[in-house]
N, C-alpha and C positions, 0 to 999 in steps of 0.2 A: 124886764120886770114882770111882764105877763107870764112868761114861762116859769119864773120863780113862784108866782102865786099859784099857778096850776100844779107845780110840783108839791107844794104844801098841801093842796086839796087832795091830790092823789095819795100822798103819803098818809094823811089822816084817815082816808077811806080804807086804805090798805091795812092800817092798824085795826080798824073796826072789823075788817074781813078776817084778819088773823086771830085777834084776841077774843072778841065777843062772839063771833059766829063759829070760831074754832075750825076755820077752813084752811086748806093748804094753799100756799102761794109758791109756784114753781117759776123761777126766773131762768129763761133760756137766753144766754148771751152768745151772740154770733159775731163773726168778724166782719167789719171792724166795729167794736163797741167802744164808744168814746168814753173818756174819763168822767164826764158829767153823768152819763147814764149809769155807768158802773157805780159811782159814788152815791147816786140818789136812789134809783129803783132796783138796780141789779143786786145789791148786797142786802136788800130787805127780804129776799126770798127765804122760805124754809128750806128749799132745795134749789141749788144753783147748778145749772148745766152749762 
């Protein structure tokens, strides 16, 4: 449950980072990237490598 709360906090801060401050978020996915990381933080990036 703690990790889910942290994920919500980071996602909301990332939204502020991208929308209000108009900054770029580059997600670099390396092997092995698990499904949870890909679904939560990985696909939120403006550029995904």
